[in-house]
C-alpha positions in Angstrom: -22.3 -39.5 65.7 -21.2 -36.5 63.8 -17.6 -35.9 63.0 -16.3 -32.4 63.8 -15.6 -30.2 60.8 -11.9 -29.6 60.3 -10.4 -26.2 60.2 -9.2 -26.9 56.7 -12.8 -27.6 55.5 -14.0 -24.3 57.1 -11.1 -22.4 55.5 -11.9 -23.9 52.1 -15.6 -23.0 52.4 -14.7 -19.4 53.5 -12.2 -19.1 50.6 -14.8 -20.4 48.1 -17.4 -17.9 49.3 -14.9 -15.1 49.1 -13.9 -16.0 45.6 -17.6 -16.1 44.5 -18.2 -12.7 46.1 -15.1 -11.2 44.4 -16.2 -12.7 41.1 -19.7 -11.2 41.4 -18.2 -7.8 42.3 -15.9 -7.9 39.2 -18.8 -8.8 36.9 -20.8 -5.9 38.4 -17.9 -3.5 37.9 -17.1 -4.6 34.3 -20.7 -4.3 33.2 -21.3 -0.9 35.0 -20.6 1.1 31.8 -23.2 -0.8 29.8 -26.0 0.0 32.2 -28.0 3.1 31.6 -27.5 5.9 34.2 -30.2 6.4 36.7 -31.1 9.8 35.1 -32.0 7.9 31.9 -33.7 4.9 33.5 -35.8 7.3 35.7 -36.5 10.0 33.1 -40.0 11.4 32.7 -42.0 9.8 29.8 -42.5 12.1 26.9 -44.3 11.8 23.6 -42.2 9.8 21.1 -41.3 10.6 17.6 -40.6 7.6 15.3 -37.0 6.3 15.8 -34.5 7.6 13.2 -31.7 5.5 11.7 -28.9 7.4 10.1 -26.9 5.4 7.5 -23.1 5.3 8.0 -21.3 8.5 7.1 -24.6 10.4 6.6 -25.9 13.5 8.3 -28.9 13.5 10.6 -32.1 13.9 8.5 -34.5 16.8 8.6 -37.0 14.5 10.4 -35.0 15.1 13.6 -35.5 18.8 13.4 -39.2 18.3 12.4 -39.7 16.3 15.6 -37.7 18.5 18.0 -38.9 21.9 16.7 -42.6 21.2 16.2 -45.1 23.4 18.1 -46.3 20.3 20.1 -42.7 19.4 21.1 -42.0 22.9 22.3 -45.2 22.9 24.4 -45.5 19.4 25.7 -42.0 17.9 25.2 -40.9 15.1 23.0 -38.2 12.4 22.8 -36.6 10.8 19.7 -34.0 8.1 19.5 -31.4 8.4 16.7 -29.3 5.4 15.8 -26.1 6.2 13.9 -23.2 3.9 12.9 -19.6 4.3 13.8 -16.8 4.0 11.2 -16.6 0.3 12.1 -20.4 -0.1 11.8 -21.2 -0.2 15.5 -24.5 1.4 16.6 -24.6 4.5 18.7 -28.0 5.5 20.1 -28.7 9.1 21.0 -31.9 10.1 22.8 -32.8 13.8 22.1 -35.4 15.2 24.6 -37.2 18.5 24.5 -38.6 19.1 27.9 -42.0 20.7 28.6 -41.6 24.3 29.7 -38.2 24.7 28.2 -34.8 23.0 28.2 -33.5 20.0 26.5 -31.2 17.1 27.2 -29.4 14.4 25.3 -28.3 10.9 26.3 -25.8 9.0 24.2 -25.3 5.3 24.5 -22.0 4.1 22.9 -21.8 0.8 24.8 -22.1 -1.2 21.6 -19.1 0.5 20.0 -16.1 -1.8 20.7 -13.6 0.9 19.5 -15.3 3.9 21.1 -15.1 5.3 24.6 -18.0 3.1 25.8 -20.5 4.0 28.4 -23.2 6.7 28.4 -23.1 10.5 28.4 -25.7 13.0 29.4 -25.9 16.7 28.7 -28.4 19.3 29.6 -29.2 22.2 27.3 -31.0 25.6 27.8 -33.3 24.9 24.8 -33.9 22.6 21.9 -31.9 24.8 19.5 -28.8 24.1 21.6 -29.0 20.5 20.7 -27.8 21.2 17.2 -24.4 22.5 18.3 -24.3 21.5 22.0 -22.1 24.5 22.6 -24.3 25.8 25.4 -25.0 22.4 26.8 -23.4 21.2 30.0 -22.6 17.7 31.3 -25.3 16.5 33.7 
């Protein structure tokens, strides 16, 4: 014969399930900034230039301009990832994209920089030349 389940047992189970749910929600929220935005994850594939690594306190090399401003890039589009280092040595990854038919965009991933703002940023620009100054670029 089965013993009836006490109200205290049911309450304990409900409280445990609630705590697990809240814990999962907190983990989801705390890691939200480290996940790429949908615009990045769902971006159209483009031809890739070799990744560029910029040593700490150095300027972006000419190979970035060679990639972005090549005739092929202007016609068919291209993407290049540039990894630079913060003052503390944390990597920041910036994805420069020249889009087919005009326009450009830039995604920056600073999730690995413990002292930086964290998260991702995304700007859209009228053309590849705007990527150099981002003055005419707008947040996406």
